[in-house]
ROLUM-948026 format. One record per residue (C-alpha): residue number from 1; x, z negated, y negated. Coordinates in steps of 0.1 Angstrom, whole numbers. Each point is the difference from the previous one (the first is absolute). Example, Ala and Ser with C-alpha at 12.3 -4.5 7.8 and 13.67 -1.06 7.14 Angstrom:
// residues 2
KETI    k      u      w      v
KETI    1    123    -78     45
KETI    2     14      7    -34
//
This chain:
// residues 260
KETI    k      u      w      v
KETI    1   -279  -2044   -260
KETI    2      6     27     27
KETI    3     10    -12     34
KETI    4     33      6     16
KETI    5    -15     25     23
KETI    6    -15     21    -28
KETI    7     33     -1    -19
KETI    8     19     12     32
KETI    9    -25     28      5
KETI   10      3     11    -36
KETI   11     38      0      2
KETI   12      0     21     32
KETI   13    -23     25    -17
KETI   14     22      2    -31
KETI   15     31      5     22
KETI   16    -17     28     20
KETI   17    -10     17    -33
KETI   18     35     -2    -14
KETI   19     15     15     32
KETI   20    -25     28      0
KETI   21      7      8    -36
KETI   22     37      0      6
KETI   23     -3     23     31
KETI   24    -23     24    -18
KETI   25     23      3    -31
KETI   26     31      5     22
KETI   27    -18     28     20
KETI   28     -9     18    -32
KETI   29     37     -2    -12
KETI   30     12     13     33
KETI   31    -24     30     -1
KETI   32     11      8    -35
KETI   33     37     -1      9
KETI   34     -7     22     31
KETI   35    -20     24    -21
KETI   36     28      2    -26
KETI   37     25      7     27
KETI   38    -21     28     14
KETI   39     -5     15    -35
KETI   40     37     -1     -6
KETI   41      8     17     33
KETI   42    -27     27     -6
KETI   43     14      7    -35
KETI   44     36      3     14
KETI   45    -10     24     28
KETI   46    -21     21    -24
KETI   47     30      2    -24
KETI   48     23     11     27
KETI   49    -24     27     11
KETI   50     -3     13    -36
KETI   51     38      2     -3
KETI   52      2     20     32
KETI   53    -27     24    -12
KETI   54     17      4    -34
KETI   55     33     10     16
KETI   56     -7     30     23
KETI   57     22      5     30
KETI   58     27     25     -7
KETI   59     21     -3     31
KETI   60     25    -24    -17
KETI   61     19    -24     21
KETI   62     22    -30     -6
KETI   63     33     18     -2
KETI   64     21    -28    -15
KETI   65    -12    -27     24
KETI   66    -11    -24    -27
KETI   67    -35     -5     16
KETI   68    -20     20    -26
KETI   69     -4     36    -12
KETI   70     12      4    -35
KETI   71     18     24    -23
KETI   72     33     -4     19
KETI   73    -17     12     32
KETI   74    -15     30    -18
KETI   75     34      9    -14
KETI   76     17     -3     34
KETI   77    -28     21     16
KETI   78      5     27    -27
KETI   79     38      0      5
KETI   80     -4      3     37
KETI   81    -25     29     -3
KETI   82     24     18    -24
KETI   83     29     -4     25
KETI   84    -21     14     28
KETI   85    -11     29    -21
KETI   86     36      8    -10
KETI   87     11     -2     36
KETI   88    -28     24     10
KETI   89     10     25    -26
KETI   90     36     -1     11
KETI   91    -10      6     36
KETI   92    -21     30    -10
KETI   93     29     15    -20
KETI   94     24     -5     29
KETI   95    -25     16     24
KETI   96     -5     30    -24
KETI   97     38      5     -2
KETI   98      4      0     38
KETI   99    -30     22      7
KETI  100     10     36     11
KETI  101    -13     28    -21
KETI  102     -9     34     15
KETI  103     23     29     -7
KETI  104    -11     32    -16
KETI  105     -7     28     24
KETI  106     27     20    -18
KETI  107     27    -23     14
KETI  108      8     22     30
KETI  109     28    -15     22
KETI  110     28     20     16
KETI  111     -3     18     33
KETI  112     -4    -22     31
KETI  113     -5    -33    -19
KETI  114    -30    -21      8
KETI  115    -23    -16    -26
KETI  116     16    -33      8
KETI  117     32     12    -17
KETI  118    -15     11    -32
KETI  119     10    -32    -17
KETI  120     36      7      9
KETI  121     -2     35    -14
KETI  122    -16    -12    -33
KETI  123     23    -30     -4
KETI  124     24     19    -23
KETI  125    -27     15    -22
KETI  126     -7    -14    -34
KETI  127    -31    -21     -5
KETI  128    -30     16    -18
KETI  129      8    -21    -31
KETI  130     36     15     -1
KETI  131    -11     36      6
KETI  132      7     26    -25
KETI  133    -27      7    -26
KETI  134    -23     30      5
KETI  135     17     31    -12
KETI  136    -16     32    -14
KETI  137     28     21     14
KETI  138    -14     30     20
KETI  139     20     -9     31
KETI  140    -13    -36     -1
KETI  141    -35     12     -6
KETI  142      3     24     30
KETI  143     14    -28     22
KETI  144    -29    -23     -9
KETI  145    -24     28      9
KETI  146     17      5     34
KETI  147     -1    -37      7
KETI  148    -37     -1     -9
KETI  149     -7     30     23
KETI  150     19    -17     29
KETI  151    -19    -32     -5
KETI  152    -33     19      3
KETI  153     13     18     32
KETI  154     11    -33     16
KETI  155    -34    -14     -5
KETI  156    -17     28     20
KETI  157     12    -14     34
KETI  158     27    -23     15
KETI  159     16     31     17
KETI  160     10     28    -23
KETI  161     16     33     13
KETI  162     19     19    -28
KETI  163      2     35     14
KETI  164      3     37     -9
KETI  165    -25     24     14
KETI  166     25     26     11
KETI  167     26    -25     15
KETI  168      2      0     38
KETI  169     14    -35      0
KETI  170    -30    -12    -20
KETI  171    -23     17     24
KETI  172     17    -17     29
KETI  173     -5    -34    -16
KETI  174    -36      6     -9
KETI  175     -7     11     36
KETI  176     15    -31     14
KETI  177    -18    -24    -24
KETI  178    -33     17     -4
KETI  179     -6     16     34
KETI  180     18    -21     25
KETI  181    -11    -33    -15
KETI  182    -31    -14    -16
KETI  183     11    -19    -30
KETI  184    -25    -20    -21
KETI  185     -3      2    -29
KETI  186      9     37      4
KETI  187     34     10    -15
KETI  188     -2     17    -34
KETI  189     20     33     -2
KETI  190     16     11    -32
KETI  191     12     37      0
KETI  192     27     -2    -26
KETI  193      2     38     -3
KETI  194    -36      1    -11
KETI  195      0    -31    -22
KETI  196      5      5    -37
KETI  197     25    -28     -2
KETI  198     15      8     35
KETI  199     36      5    -12
KETI  200      0    -31    -21
KETI  201    -16    -21     28
KETI  202     26     12     25
KETI  203     28     -9    -24
KETI  204    -14    -34     -6
KETI  205     -5     -6     37
KETI  206     36     11      6
KETI  207     12    -26    -26
KETI  208    -21    -28     15
KETI  209      3      7     38
KETI  210     33     19      1
KETI  211    -18     28     17
KETI  212     -2     32    -20
KETI  213    -15     23     27
KETI  214    -34      4     16
KETI  215    -18    -13     19
KETI  216      3    -35    -13
KETI  217    -23    -25     17
KETI  218     -9    -32    -19
KETI  219    -18    -31     15
KETI  220    -10    -25    -27
KETI  221     25     16    -23
KETI  222     29     -2     25
KETI  223     16     32     13
KETI  224      4      3     37
KETI  225     18     34     -2
KETI  226     -9     36      8
KETI  227    -11     19     31
KETI  228     32     -6     20
KETI  229     -2    -38     -7
KETI  230    -36     -4     11
KETI  231      5     22     30
KETI  232     29    -22     11
KETI  233    -21    -31     -5
KETI  234    -28     16     20
KETI  235     23      9     28
KETI  236     11    -36      2
KETI  237    -36    -12     -1
KETI  238      7    -18    -33
KETI  239    -19     21    -24
KETI  240    -34    -18      3
KETI  241     16    -35     -3
KETI  242     20     12    -30
KETI  243    -30     13    -19
KETI  244    -23    -28      9
KETI  245     26    -26    -10
KETI  246      6     16    -34
KETI  247    -37      4     -4
KETI  248     -2    -38     -2
KETI  249    -35     -2     16
KETI  250    -14     29    -19
KETI  251      8     27     25
KETI  252    -12      6     36
KETI  253     16     27     21
KETI  254     -8     13     35
KETI  255      8     30     21
KETI  256    -28     25      2
KETI  257    -13      9     34
KETI  258     17     29     16
KETI  259    -22     31      3
KETI  260     -1     20     32
//
């Protein structure tokens, strides 16, 4: 029969073995639980990454404030874009309506008027849409030919001198503008008595400028009168300022040096 001491030693050994077995099995269970938690976390993160990659960024934002981007947000974004586009189109249309359009060179203004008053002179004229249809009447055809010829002349220079080669008043005006002053671009001289449409041009100018005689000096399509008118302006030291002002930055004019 074992002694008490042997029994005690055996009991202590058994107790230590039981404690060790319990500790080891609990450690294994803890590691498995921890590993399972890590696996669950990794799978969750991986799933979120895949969802983000499957839905490419298209600039959408949470428009309705519900915390996520859904069909409602896309609808609101589209409606906002449509409204912005419509507002932009309306702004463009308004700007186009207000934008000034250049006048045709044939719109010659009355004598002494500046280019700034062309709008007043044209205010009573019908719009192009309301203009009469093109006519084959000989008089209408002739008028269109005169207008086309005048358009071509007005493009030759900002300063046009309508003259007649034998007229002393025309000679006086040409001497003043061509010899006393250096005007750039140089004035273009039209001798109406030598031009094939001279009479028609003179009549048309009389209708547009209220001046039926020569010389008739035009600056940017605006008549400043004849030889007496420009001589009077020159005597008052106003001729240069008048022509340069009507030239609207296109004309320079200086007195030529006096020769000995």
